[in-house]
N, C-alpha and C positions, 0 to 999 in steps of 0.2 A: 397492578401498576408497577412499572420498573422502578427500582430504587434510584434515588436521585444523586447520590454522592458517596464519597469515601472509598477507600481501597478495600478489596476483599479480605485482606489480612485483618482489617479492623472488624469485619462483619462476621467472620467465622473464627473458630479457635484454631488458627493455623500457627504452628510453632514459630517463634520469632528469634530463637537462639538454638544453639547446638546444630544438629544435622537436619532438622526439619526444614524443608523449603517453604516458600510461600511469600516472602517479602523481598524487597530490594536488598536489604541488608545482608541476607545470607545467600545471595546469588553468586557472590564472587569470592574467590580465594582470598583469605586474609581479612574478610569483612564479617566473619561470623559474630564478632562481638559488637558490631555497629548497631545502633538502634534502627528499628524497622520504620523508617520514614518514607512513605511512598513518594517516588518521583523526586526525592530530595527536597520536598517542600513541607516545611513544618506546618504551614497553614492548612495543608491538605489533611491533617490529622483530625480536623473537626468531623465528628461522627454524625451522620443523619439520625435525628432523634427517632425516626420511625423504624430504623433498622435494628435488628437484634444486636445487643451490645456484648462485647467481649472485654474481659479484663485486660487493661493495657499493661504491658511489661514495665518494670521499674525503669524510671528515667524518661518515660513518655508522658505527655499531658494526659491527665486522667488517671495516672497511676497513684496508688496511695502514697501520700507524703511527697508528691512531686507536682509542681505547677508548670515547669518548663524544662526544656532540654538544656543540659549544660553546654557551654561553648564548645568543648572538644567533641561531645557527642553529636551536636548539631553539625559541626564541620565534617565528621565522619559520615553522617547521614547524607549530607549534600554530595559528598564525593561518591558514595555508593549509588545514589540516585542518578548522578551524571554517568556512571559506568553503565547502568541499565539502559539509559537513553541512548548512549553512543553505540553499544553493542546491538541493541534491537534496531536502532536507526541504520547501522551498517548492513544488517540482514535485509531490511526493507529497501535499502538503496541498491542492492545487487541487481534486481530486475531492470531499473532504469539505466544503470551502468551498462548492463549487457545489451540493452536495446539502443541507447542513445549515443554511446561512443561510436557505434557502428553506422549511425545515420549519415554523417558527412561522406562516408566511403561508399555509399550505395551506387552512385554513378560509376565510380572507379571499379567496383566489383563487377558491375555489368560489363564493362570493357575487358577486364582482366580474364573473366571466365567465359567471355563470348556468349553471354546469355541475355535474353530480353529482360526489360525492367520488371515485367510481371513475374517472371521466374525468380528474380533476385528478391522481390518483395516477399516471396514465399519463405525466404530465410527468416524474415520477421514473423510471419505467420507460424512457422514451425516452432520457433522459440516460444512464442506466445501460447500455442496449443500445448506444448510440452509443460509449460508452467501451470496450465489449467489442469491437465490430466494428472500431473505429478502431485498436485495438492490433494486430489481425491484419494491417493494412496497414502501420502505422508501424514495427512491430518488424522485419520483413524489410527495409524500406527503410533502417533504421538499420544493419543488418548489411552492406548494400551500399554506401551513400553516407556512412556515418559517423553519429555521434550528433547533431551540432550542427545541420546544415541541416534535417533533418526536424523537429527540435524547434522551431526558430524558426518554420518555416512553420506548424506546428500551433498555436503560441501566437498568431500573428497572426490565424488563422481563429477561434480561441477568443474573442478579444476582439470581433471583428465579430459572431459569433453571440450572444454574451452581450448586446451592445447591442441586437440585434434582439429578444431575449427581453423586454427592458424596454419595447419598443414594440408587442408582440403584442396585437392587438385581440380575438382569439378563442382559445378553448381549443385548437382544431385547429392554429392557427398557432404557439401557444406550444409545443405538443407537437413540431411540426416543428423549431422553432428550438432546442429543448432537445436534440433528436436531433443536430443539427449541432454544438451546443456540446459534447456528449459525444464525437462523432467527433473533433473537434479537440483536446479536452482529453486524449484518450487518449495523445497524444504525450508529455506530461509524465510520465504514469504509467509507460509501458513503457520509455522511454529512461532514466528515473531508475534503474530496476532494472537495466537493461543496463549503465549506467555503474558501478554498484556491482560487477557481475560483472566488468567490465573491470579493476577496481582491487583487488578482494579475493577471498579464497578461504577455504574451510573455516570454522573458528571465528570468524575475524575478519569474515567476511561475515555470519554470524549476529549478531555483536555490532553491526555497522554497521546492519543492518536494525532491531535493537532501538533504536539511537540515532535512526534515521530515524522510528521510531514516536513517540519523544519529541517531535520537531519537528512531524511531521504530526499527531500526536495533540492538539497544542494547537488545531488548527483545529476539531475537533468541539466543543471546550470553548467557544471564543470565537464560533464561527459562529452558533449559535442565539441567543447573548446579543446579538451584533451585529444579527442579524435581528430579534429582539424589540425592540431599541432603535430600529432604523430604522423599524419599524412604528409607533412612537409619534409619529414626526414626518412620515411620509409613508406611501404605500401600498406594496403588494408590489412595484411596479415599481422603487421606490428600491433594493430589495435587488439587483436586476440591475445598476443603475447602479454600486453599490459593487463588485460582482464585476467589472464592466468595468474599473474603476480598478485593482483588484488584478491583473487579467490584464495590463494595460499595464505596471505596475511590474515584474512578474515577467518579462515579455518583455524589457524593457530590461536587467534584471539578467543574464539568460541571454546576451543579445547582447554585453554588455560584459565579463563575467567568465568564463563557462563556455567552456573550450577543448575541442577534440576529444580523446576518450579512446580511440578505435579507430583505430590507425594503418592507412594504406592497405594495407600488406602483409597485414593480418589480415582485410580485408573480403572478402565474397563477391562474385563477379563475375557469377553467373548471374542469370537473370530470374525470372519467376513460377514456371516449372517447377522451378527449383532451390530456390526458397523453399518450395514445396509438398513437394518431396522431403525437405527438411530437417525440416519439421514432421511429416511422416509418420514419419521416423526417430525423432523425439523421442517421438511418441505410441506407437511400437512398444516403447519402453522401459517395461516394466511398472511399475517403481518410480517413475520420473518421473511417469507418468500417475497413479499412486496418490497421490502428494503433491499433484499438480495438482488432482485431483478432490476430495480431502479438504479442501484449502484453499478450493476453490470452494464446497463445501457449508458450511464454517464461515462463509465470507463471507455465504452466503445466510441463515444464522441471524442474523448481524449486520444484514443489510439488511431482514429481516423486522421487526426491532426499529425500524430507522430509519424505514421507511415507515408502520408502524402506530402508533408511539408518540405522534405528535401527536394522533391521534384517541382513542387509549386513555387517555392522561393528561388531555387537555383535555376531551373530550366525555363519556367514560364516568365518569371520576373528578372532573371539574369543576375541574381546575386551570387557573390563568391561563397565558397565554403566557410570562410571566416565570418562573412556577414550573416550567413544562415546561423552559424553557431552563436553569434551575438544576439540575434533575434530570439533564438530558442532559449538562450539564457535569460533574457528579459522576461519572456513569458513564464519561465519557471520561477523567477523572482516574484512575479505577480501572484502565482499560486501559493508560494511560501508565505508572502505577506498576508494574504487573505486568510490562509490557514491559521496564522498566528493571531489575527484579529478574532477569528472564530474561537480559538482556544482561550485567549486571554480576556476578551471583552464580551463576546456574545454568549458562550456557554455558561450557564448559571444565571444569566440575566433574562434570557429568552428561552422559550421551549425549543428543544432540538428540532422538532418537526417544523416549527415556524422558520427557523434558520435554514433548514434543508429545503423547504419549499421556495424560499426566496432565492437560494442558490440555483435551483433547477430552473426557475423562471428566467434568471439572467442568462443561463446557458442557452435556453430556447431563443431569447431575443438576439443574442450574439450570433447564433447559428443562422437565424433567418436573415440577419444583416449581411453575413458572409454570402449566403445564397443569392441575395439581391445584387451584391457587388459582382460576384463571379458570373452571373447570367447577363450582365450588361444593363440592368435596369437603371443604374446611375451613370451609364456611359462608360467610357474607358477609365478605369481606376488604376492607380499605380500600386506599388508595394506598400506604401505607408498606410492607406486606409485598410487594406487587407490585414496588414500586421497589427493594426489597432484592434480590429475585430477579433483576431486570434488571441490578442492579449487579454481582452475582456473575457472571452470564453475560457481561457486557461485559468485566469484568476478566480472565476466563479467555482472552479473545481475544488478550491480550498474550502468551500462551504458544503459541497455535496459529498465528497468522498469520505472524510473522517466521520461525518454524522450518519451516513448510511451504515458504515461499519459498526459504530457505537450502538445505534438503535437496534440493529439486528443482534449483536452479541449480547446485549442486555437481556435478551429473551432466552439465552442459553447458558445455564449455570453449570451443567455437569457434562457437557460435550463440546467444549470450546474448540478442540482440534477438528472435529467433524464439521462444526458450524463454520469455522474459519476456512476449511477446505471447500465447502459449498460456496461461500462468499467469493473466494479467490477463483474457483473454477468457473463460476458463472461469468465473472468479469473477464477472465482471459479467453474463454470460449466465445463470448459475444464479440470481444475485441478481435479475435482471430477471424471471425466471419466478416467483420467490417473492413479488415486490412486489404484484402484483394479487391473489394468493391470500389475503393477509392481510385484504383488505377484502371477501371474497366473501360474507360473511354480514351485511354492512352495518356501520354505525358504532356499534352499540349493544352489541357483544360483543368481548372480547379473545381468545376461544377460537381463532379461525382463526390469529391470530399465534402462539399457543402451540403449536398443532398443527404448523404449518409449522416452527417452531424444533425441536420434538422430532424430527420426521421427518428433517430435514436433519442434525441433530447425530448421530443414530444412524447415518445413512447415511455420514457422515464417518468415524466410528469403524470402520464396516464396510470402507470403502475402505482406510483406513490398515492394518487388520489383514490383509485379503485380498490387497491388491496390493503394499503396501510390505513386508509380512512382517518386521517389525523384529527378531523373535527370530532369524531366519536370519542377518540382517546382523550382529547382535550376536555370534552364534556364530562367524562368519567373522572378525570383528575380534579376538575373544578368541583365535582360533587363529592369528592373524598372517597371515591370507590377504588 
């Protein structure tokens, strides 16, 4: 049975001072003497009675002669926890920034490069496929050589690839540079998840993923808005110039402040064969695979919306790029709000499987409603009903995505990088397949988008029920097994 709470630093004898990594406090330069309070939350230090106990360092609750953190120590711990959240949030925000800032410019890119819409949508597919394949490489690398070095290498290549996108003279070269951008950007995605697994476990991990959604969820809100505003002053190439600057800043932040979280003793020493064997073992775990595929299919629902919505909202319903950006931002606010409800109110009060199942059910209902509207079952519908259906669908993602990640990673204690790579790769590959399908019938109908969303949502529920079998796990937990 998966452990239910607490950080991994509490459950294992991970050094919390000096040079040994493993807690928020020693992740950052100048924070080596700060107490190891995960996520900056003193209350999170309550240890699961069923978990193996470790002696708490002096100054933490549970340490000999100490009942509470001193005020300066608590302040330092909160500051360090905030740094962890912001840096990891920035890394997970990079993919939506790379994808969503570019969305308002898709029609302009089509005209500028004299290419059909289906070809330009392949620039999204290429970036997504690159992020998927890159995670398969970077994840095992981070298990072998630690988190920091592969991350910095990936960030540098990301900056170079993004600059090349700004200079691309043809659609073919833009697709190739976007593929390289995705391959390099995968480092931030996969290693951010692995760092969370290094530091947290159980309920605390689910809560931290919800908090990361708050940080990374700001990116889809501001990205189309920034993209729309950039388009007022320059062309689509200026968007990639802005992304290049963002990549440079994030690379410097990681280089200066993010320390190693995987100690040498915990690293894998094998080569490619060992990495493949580890991944094969993970895929042989039926429950892990169930969460992985269900999460990937839910992500495909999300990406069908991302890739089709610029044409649906602007071309079919006649909205301006600014209106599209506003609606996209509102949907992202819904995702963030529900994600925070998940982390602050639901996790710890309800079983994660129950919350996940409810989220998937809402996604199915919203997708079916969109299909009925776009096929004319309710007659001619305007933008408002369709936008409302998309808002409900996007909001429910705040229950599905963090909980599939948390449930899957709770089953992988010693191969977080490889597990994170499989989770990310499955999501991005399934999303990459969904992307071109939404435009298969041209730019004048939203039916393909809705069909893809319904099929993927129903398949996600099927995987969750058939592979994860949550009722069996609930019975074992109720029986104390």
